[in-house]
C-alpha positions in Angstrom: -98.3 -105.5 -100.3 -97.1 -106.2 -103.5 -94.4 -109.5 -104.5 -91.3 -106.9 -105.1 -92.0 -105.2 -101.8 -92.0 -108.4 -99.8 -88.7 -109.2 -101.4 -87.4 -106.1 -100.3 -88.5 -106.5 -96.7 -86.9 -110.1 -96.8 -83.9 -108.9 -97.9 -83.4 -106.6 -95.6 -84.3 -108.7 -92.5 -81.4 -111.2 -93.9 -79.2 -109.0 -94.4 -79.7 -107.1 -90.9 -79.2 -110.9 -89.3 -76.1 -111.7 -90.8 -74.3 -108.3 -90.2 -75.3 -108.3 -86.5 -74.5 -112.2 -86.6 -71.1 -111.7 -88.5 -69.9 -108.6 -86.4 -71.0 -110.1 -83.0 -68.8 -113.3 -83.7 -65.9 -111.3 -84.8 -66.0 -109.2 -81.7 -66.4 -111.9 -79.6 -64.0 -114.6 -81.8 -66.0 -117.2 -80.7 -64.6 -119.3 -84.4 -60.9 -118.1 -83.7 -61.1 -119.2 -80.2 -62.8 -122.6 -81.0 -60.4 -123.8 -83.6 -57.2 -122.5 -81.5 -58.4 -124.8 -78.4 -59.3 -127.8 -80.8 -55.7 -127.3 -82.4 -53.9 -126.8 -79.4 -55.9 -129.8 -77.9 -55.6 -132.2 -80.8 -51.9 -131.7 -81.6 -50.8 -133.5 -78.4 -48.4 -136.3 -78.2 -51.7 -137.8 -75.5 -54.3 -137.0 -77.8 -53.9 -137.3 -80.9 -52.6 -141.3 -82.3 -51.7 -139.6 -85.7 -49.6 -136.8 -84.2 -48.0 -139.7 -82.0 -47.7 -141.6 -85.2 -46.0 -139.0 -86.9 -43.8 -138.1 -83.9 -42.6 -142.0 -83.5 -41.8 -142.4 -87.2 -41.3 -138.9 -88.6 -42.3 -138.7 -92.4 -39.7 -136.5 -94.0 -36.6 -138.1 -95.2 -33.6 -136.6 -93.4 -30.1 -136.2 -95.3 -26.8 -135.7 -93.4 -24.3 -134.9 -96.0 -20.6 -134.7 -95.0 -18.0 -132.2 -96.7 -14.4 -132.4 -95.8 -11.5 -130.2 -96.2 -8.6 -131.6 -97.6 -5.3 -129.8 -96.3 -3.2 -129.3 -99.3 0.0 -128.1 -97.8 0.8 -130.2 -94.4 4.4 -129.9 -94.9 4.8 -126.1 -95.4 2.5 -125.1 -92.6 3.9 -127.6 -90.2 7.4 -125.9 -91.2 5.1 -122.4 -90.1 6.2 -121.2 -93.8 2.3 -121.1 -94.7 -0.9 -120.8 -93.3 -3.0 -123.8 -93.8 -4.6 -124.6 -97.5 -7.8 -126.2 -97.8 -10.6 -127.0 -100.7 -13.7 -128.2 -100.1 -14.8 -132.0 -100.9 -18.2 -133.6 -100.8 -20.9 -133.9 -100.8 -21.3 -137.7 -99.1 -24.4 -138.2 -98.2 -26.6 -140.4 -96.0 -30.2 -141.0 -95.6 -30.7 -140.8 -91.8 -33.7 -143.0 -90.3 -34.8 -141.8 -86.9 -37.3 -144.0 -85.6 -38.5 -143.5 -81.4 -38.2 -146.3 -79.6 -39.5 -147.6 -76.1 -42.1 -145.2 -76.0 -44.1 -144.9 -72.7 -46.4 -142.5 -70.9 -45.7 -141.3 -68.0 -47.8 -139.4 -65.1 -50.9 -139.9 -66.7 -49.9 -139.1 -70.3 -48.5 -135.4 -68.9 -44.9 -136.9 -70.3 -43.6 -139.5 -72.6 -40.1 -141.3 -72.4 -38.7 -142.5 -75.9 -35.1 -142.9 -77.0 -34.1 -142.1 -80.4 -31.7 -144.6 -82.0 -30.1 -142.8 -85.3 -28.9 -145.5 -88.6 -28.0 -143.8 -91.9 -27.3 -145.6 -95.4 -25.2 -144.0 -97.6 -27.0 -142.9 -101.4 -24.5 -142.7 -104.0 -26.3 -140.8 -106.7 -26.3 -137.6 -104.0 -22.6 -137.8 -103.3 -19.7 -136.6 -105.0 -17.7 -140.4 -105.2 -17.2 -143.7 -103.3 -16.4 -142.9 -99.5 -14.3 -145.9 -99.5 -12.2 -144.7 -102.1 -12.0 -141.1 -102.0 -9.0 -139.7 -99.7 -8.3 -136.8 -97.8 -5.8 -135.3 -95.4 -6.8 -133.8 -92.5 -5.9 -133.7 -88.9 -4.7 -136.5 -86.6 -7.5 -136.3 -83.7 -5.8 -139.0 -81.7 -2.4 -137.2 -82.1 -3.8 -133.9 -81.0 -6.0 -135.5 -78.2 -2.8 -137.1 -76.6 -1.2 -134.2 -76.9 -3.5 -132.3 -75.5 -3.5 -134.4 -72.5 0.2 -133.8 -71.9 0.1 -130.1 -71.6 -0.1 -130.4 -67.8 3.3 -132.1 -68.3 6.7 -130.9 -68.6 8.2 -129.9 -71.9 10.9 -133.1 -72.1 8.1 -135.5 -71.5 5.9 -134.1 -74.1 8.8 -134.0 -76.6 9.6 -137.5 -76.0 5.9 -138.3 -76.5 6.0 -136.9 -79.7 9.0 -138.5 -80.8 7.7 -141.9 -79.9 4.5 -141.1 -81.6 6.3 -140.1 -84.6 8.2 -143.3 -85.0 4.8 -145.0 -85.0 4.7 -143.2 -87.9 1.6 -140.9 -86.1 1.8 -137.3 -87.3 -0.1 -134.0 -86.9 -1.9 -134.6 -90.0 -3.3 -138.1 -91.4 -4.3 -139.4 -94.8 -7.6 -141.5 -94.8 -10.2 -142.2 -96.6 -13.8 -140.8 -96.3 -15.0 -143.6 -95.1 -12.4 -144.4 -92.2 -12.6 -140.6 -90.6 -16.5 -141.0 -90.5 -17.2 -144.4 -89.4 -13.6 -145.3 -87.5 -10.4 -147.4 -88.3 -7.8 -149.1 -86.1 -5.4 -146.3 -85.1 -2.0 -147.2 -84.4 -1.4 -144.6 -81.7 -4.4 -146.1 -79.9 -3.6 -149.9 -80.0 -0.9 -148.9 -78.4 -2.1 -147.1 -75.8 -5.0 -149.4 -75.7 -2.5 -152.2 -74.6 -1.5 -150.3 -71.3 -4.7 -148.9 -70.6 -7.9 -151.6 -72.0 -10.5 -149.2 -71.4 -9.5 -147.0 -74.3 -10.9 -148.1 -77.8 -8.3 -148.6 -79.9 -10.3 -147.6 -82.7 -11.6 -143.9 -83.6 -13.7 -142.6 -86.0 -16.1 -139.1 -86.3 -19.3 -141.4 -86.4 -17.7 -144.5 -84.8 -20.2 -146.6 -83.3 -23.3 -143.9 -84.0 -24.9 -146.0 -86.4 -27.6 -147.7 -84.9 -27.3 -145.7 -81.7 -29.0 -143.0 -79.6 -28.0 -140.1 -78.2 -29.4 -140.6 -74.8 -32.7 -141.6 -73.0 -35.0 -138.1 -73.3 -38.4 -138.0 -71.4 -40.6 -135.3 -73.2 -43.7 -132.8 -72.1 -47.2 -134.0 -74.0 -48.3 -130.2 -73.8 -51.5 -131.7 -71.9 -51.1 -129.7 -68.9 -49.9 -126.8 -71.2 -50.0 -126.9 -75.0 -46.5 -124.5 -74.7 -45.0 -126.9 -73.0 -45.4 -129.4 -76.5 -42.1 -131.2 -76.8 -40.5 -130.1 -74.1 -37.4 -131.7 -73.2 -38.1 -132.7 -69.1 -34.7 -134.7 -68.6 -32.0 -136.0 -70.6 -30.2 -139.2 -69.5 -32.2 -139.0 -66.1 -31.0 -135.0 -65.4 -32.7 -131.9 -65.9 -29.5 -130.0 -66.1 -25.8 -130.7 -67.1 -22.8 -130.2 -65.3 -20.6 -129.5 -67.7 -20.6 -126.0 -68.1 -19.5 -123.2 -65.7 -22.7 -121.7 -64.7 -26.2 -122.9 -64.0 -27.9 -120.8 -66.8 -25.1 -122.8 -69.2 -26.1 -126.2 -67.6 -29.9 -125.5 -68.7 -31.6 -128.0 -70.5 -33.8 -125.7 -72.5 -36.0 -126.3 -75.1 -37.2 -129.2 -77.6 -35.6 -131.7 -79.7 -35.9 -129.5 -82.6 -38.8 -132.2 -84.3 -41.9 -130.0 -82.9 -42.8 -126.7 -81.5 -46.1 -125.2 -79.9 -48.7 -124.7 -81.7 -50.1 -120.7 -82.8 -46.3 -119.4 -83.2 -45.3 -115.4 -82.6 -42.8 -113.9 -84.8 -41.5 -112.1 -81.7 -40.7 -115.3 -79.6 -37.1 -117.4 -79.3 -37.5 -121.0 -79.9 -34.7 -123.4 -77.6 -33.7 -126.2 -78.6 -31.3 -128.4 -77.0 -28.6 -130.5 -79.5 -27.5 -133.1 -77.6 -24.0 -133.2 -80.3 -23.4 -129.5 -79.2 -24.0 -130.3 -75.5 -25.7 -127.0 -74.6 -29.0 -125.4 -75.5 -29.1 -122.8 -78.3 -31.8 -120.2 -79.5 -33.7 -119.3 -82.8 -34.8 -115.9 -83.9 -37.3 -115.1 -86.4 -35.9 -114.1 -89.7 -38.6 -114.1 -92.4 -41.8 -115.2 -93.5 -41.4 -118.0 -96.3 -43.7 -120.9 -97.9 -42.5 -124.3 -98.4 -44.4 -126.3 -101.1 -47.5 -123.7 -100.5 -47.5 -124.0 -97.3 -46.6 -121.0 -95.1 -43.7 -120.7 -92.8 -41.8 -118.4 -90.1 -38.1 -118.9 -90.5 -36.4 -118.9 -87.6 -32.5 -119.1 -87.4 -29.5 -118.7 -84.6 -28.7 -115.0 -84.1 -25.1 -114.0 -84.0 -25.2 -113.7 -80.2 -25.4 -117.3 -79.6 -22.1 -118.0 -80.0 -20.9 -114.5 -79.0 -18.2 -113.9 -76.6 -19.2 -113.0 -72.9 -18.0 -109.2 -73.4 -20.9 -109.0 -76.6 -23.3 -111.4 -74.6 -22.7 -111.9 -70.8 -25.0 -115.3 -70.5 -22.1 -117.2 -72.6 -19.8 -116.7 -69.8 -20.6 -120.1 -68.8 -19.7 -121.9 -71.7 -15.9 -120.5 -70.8 -14.3 -123.5 -69.3 -12.8 -123.4 -67.0 -14.2 -120.2 -66.1 -12.9 -117.4 -68.0 -11.0 -119.3 -70.6 -13.0 -118.1 -73.5 -12.6 -118.4 -77.3 -13.6 -115.8 -80.0 -16.6 -115.2 -81.4 -18.4 -117.6 -83.4 -16.6 -120.7 -82.1 -17.7 -123.2 -79.1 -15.1 -125.7 -77.5 -17.0 -128.7 -76.9 -13.8 -130.9 -75.2 -15.8 -131.4 -72.0 -18.3 -133.4 -73.3 -16.4 -134.8 -76.2 -14.0 -137.1 -73.9 -11.2 -134.2 -73.4 -10.7 -134.1 -77.6 -9.9 -130.4 -78.3 -13.1 -130.0 -80.6 -14.5 -126.8 -81.3 -17.9 -126.1 -83.2 -18.8 -123.6 -85.3 -21.1 -122.9 -88.4 -19.5 -123.5 -91.5 -16.3 -121.7 -93.3 -16.5 -119.8 -89.4 -19.9 -118.2 -90.9 -20.8 -114.9 -88.3 -17.6 -116.4 -86.6 -14.5 -113.8 -85.7 -12.8 -112.7 -88.7 -9.4 -114.1 -87.2 -10.8 -117.3 -87.3 -11.4 -117.0 -91.3 -8.2 -115.3 -92.1 -6.0 -118.4 -90.6 -7.5 -120.9 -93.1 -7.0 -120.0 -96.9 -10.0 -121.4 -98.6 -12.9 -120.0 -96.0 -15.5 -118.2 -97.8 -18.6 -117.6 -95.3 -21.8 -116.8 -96.6 -25.5 -117.1 -95.1 -26.9 -118.9 -98.3 -24.7 -121.7 -97.9 -23.7 -121.9 -93.9 -26.6 -120.8 -92.2 -28.6 -123.0 -90.0 -32.7 -122.3 -90.1 -36.3 -124.1 -89.5 -39.2 -123.0 -91.6 -42.0 -123.8 -89.1 -45.9 -123.6 -89.8 -46.6 -121.3 -87.3 -50.4 -122.7 -86.8 -49.4 -126.4 -86.1 -45.9 -126.0 -84.8 -44.6 -128.4 -87.5 -41.0 -128.0 -88.9 -41.6 -128.2 -93.0 -38.1 -127.5 -93.8 -34.7 -127.6 -91.7 -31.1 -127.0 -92.4 -28.5 -127.7 -89.8 -25.2 -126.9 -90.7 -22.1 -127.4 -88.3 -18.3 -127.6 -88.5 -15.7 -129.2 -86.5 -12.5 -127.7 -85.8 -9.5 -128.6 -83.9 -7.2 -126.0 -82.0 -3.8 -126.6 -82.5 -1.5 -125.1 -80.4 2.2 -124.6 -82.2 3.5 -122.7 -78.9 1.8 -122.1 -75.4 -0.6 -119.2 -76.1 -0.2 -119.2 -79.9 -3.7 -121.1 -81.1 -4.6 -122.2 -84.7 -7.8 -123.7 -85.6 -7.8 -125.9 -88.0 -11.3 -126.7 -89.7 -11.5 -130.2 -91.0 -15.3 -131.3 -91.1 -18.8 -130.0 -92.6 -21.9 -131.2 -91.3 -24.8 -130.4 -93.5 -28.4 -132.1 -92.1 -31.4 -131.4 -94.1 -35.3 -132.3 -94.0 -38.3 -130.9 -96.4 -41.6 -132.1 -95.6 -42.9 -134.5 -98.2 -45.3 -134.3 -100.7 -47.9 -136.5 -99.1 -47.6 -134.8 -95.4 -47.6 -131.4 -97.5 -50.9 -132.3 -99.0 -52.4 -133.1 -95.8 -51.4 -130.0 -93.9 -52.3 -127.9 -96.7 -55.9 -129.6 -96.3 -55.8 -128.8 -92.5 -54.9 -125.0 -92.9 -57.6 -124.3 -95.4 -60.2 -126.1 -93.0 -58.8 -123.9 -90.3 -58.8 -120.7 -92.5 -62.5 -121.5 -93.5 -63.5 -122.2 -90.0 -61.9 -119.4 -88.7 -62.8 -116.6 -91.1 -66.3 -117.9 -90.9 -67.4 -114.9 -89.5 -66.2 -112.6 -92.1 -67.9 -114.7 -94.6 -71.1 -113.9 -92.5 -70.3 -110.0 -92.9 -69.1 -110.3 -96.5 -72.8 -112.0 -97.1 -74.6 -109.4 -95.1 -72.4 -106.7 -96.9 -73.4 -108.2 -100.3 -77.1 -108.2 -99.4 -76.9 -104.9 -98.4 -75.9 -103.9 -101.8 -78.8 -106.0 -103.3 -81.1 -104.6 -100.9 -79.8 -100.7 -102.0 -80.6 -101.6 -105.4 -84.0 -103.1 -105.0 -85.0 -100.1 -103.2 -83.7 -97.7 -105.8 -85.0 -99.8 -108.5 -88.7 -99.5 -107.0 -88.5 -95.5 -106.5 -87.4 -95.1 -110.2 -90.1 -97.8 -111.0 -93.1 -95.5 -108.8 -91.2 -92.0 -109.9 -91.6 -93.0 -113.7 -95.4 -93.7 -113.3 -96.2 -90.8 -111.0 -94.2 -88.2 -113.8 -97.1 -89.1 -116.6 -100.2 -87.3 -115.1 -102.8 -86.3 -117.7 -105.5 -83.4 -117.9 -108.8 -83.5 -119.1 -109.7 -82.2 -122.3 -111.7 -79.4 -122.5 -115.1 -79.4 -124.0 -115.6 -75.6 -124.2 -115.5 -74.1 -127.7 -112.5 -72.2 -128.0 -114.3 -69.0 -128.7 -116.2 -68.8 -125.6 -115.6 -65.9 -123.5 -114.4 -68.0 -120.5 -111.8 -69.3 -122.8 -111.0 -66.0 -124.0 -110.5 -64.2 -120.8 -108.8 -67.0 -118.6 -106.3 -68.4 -121.2 -104.4 -68.0 -124.3 -105.7 -69.1 -127.5 -104.7 -72.3 -129.2 -105.0 -73.8 -132.5 -107.4 -77.2 -131.5 -107.4 -79.3 -128.2 -104.7 -80.3 -125.9 -103.5 -82.5 -123.6 -101.3 -80.9 -120.7 -98.9 -82.8 -119.1 -98.6 -81.7 -115.3 -95.3 -80.7 -114.0 -93.8 -83.1 -111.6 -90.4 -83.1 -109.8 -88.1 -86.0 -110.6 -86.7 -87.9 -107.6 -83.3 -89.6 -107.5 -81.7 -92.1 -105.4 
């Protein structure tokens, strides 16, 4: 056997083994299953210290951006001459720090206890001005809250209290600095009430006493028992179900806190998040594929049925408190968990809300690009790599019984994007996962390449043999040309000759 034949046989044997092995591994999904099980095992809060450290001290910076609606025609609105006109001011940006504290494993590492205190630092270079200097005219929430508490009393008592409050200089609208509205001020009305009822705090602010405090005590599932439960909330403040709403379904605490999700997400599933500031759980659906810093991601966002009225989404009937007292599409009354304050939550500029709320205020301009809440999550690891939470706080103003006016006064934008260092680590991890998962494909690819080489070598070898066989030589005749035998058996020729025997050429 020649060296060329040995090379052909060796190539064929290796090619056959690679193709058989690669196809077998592809069919059995050995490497895909192995890498999936490894990731499910590694990305849990109980098994991997790196994951736990990242969960306790999240590396992506979180920014809180506050926008305000400044009411430009309060007198005309109160006189009933015009609908409220507002101009949006902001942002006033704060860096939010949210390390988890008091971390304790429970039930053999299957659950973990933690609190999540938040602190805020003002960022001047990312803001439009100085919050301690800039002023705005907005709704006087303490005034509205007190009047709301008097709804069950007689008209004469409400009128008397209203006159008394105005004698103190308290009106429906107030003019305060941005810092006072956010972080608190001593309210004259609350101060008077505090002298009669010491349990009532005389200070008011949307973020009053929230710098350095947490939203409750959480117990999370670590994913040790089931990777699908990774990061899900087991209890909040010691309860597994709330009691504010009017149905058991609405009172359920579903999903995670939005910081982590289980691995290997599907485009078809709904993601649930418990939002303590909304006093409820919400769900997010798949929107589109996207990419952040070279990392593939699925974008999930709340669909329009999240804040839809019961006639459009019957499961939302439980959020009408008292039962049957429902608002329109796109708004949620959260006064049940806001100490009675008539606060209504919506998306900014009443995005996805009923047109009557949008048209009731001059200055609304809802659009998805600026006002949609979304999460961009890497589907392999379940890690959010970009988040944008957008919400708007509103107050219900009652001019006469049954006639509601909504007054928007605050927009809250919370954004977070994975930092460059973490993005580089995730890209490396995903590259390793891709290579290992596709190892059978690589083997099949090598087998196909060797098959092409084998075909080339076989064809080349046949061509060489064909070329060699095509040249067949006949012996020169020793007989005289004029001999009788030559004259009888073949035509006359001039001299001796060499004849080529015909051979059929073979092709590959």
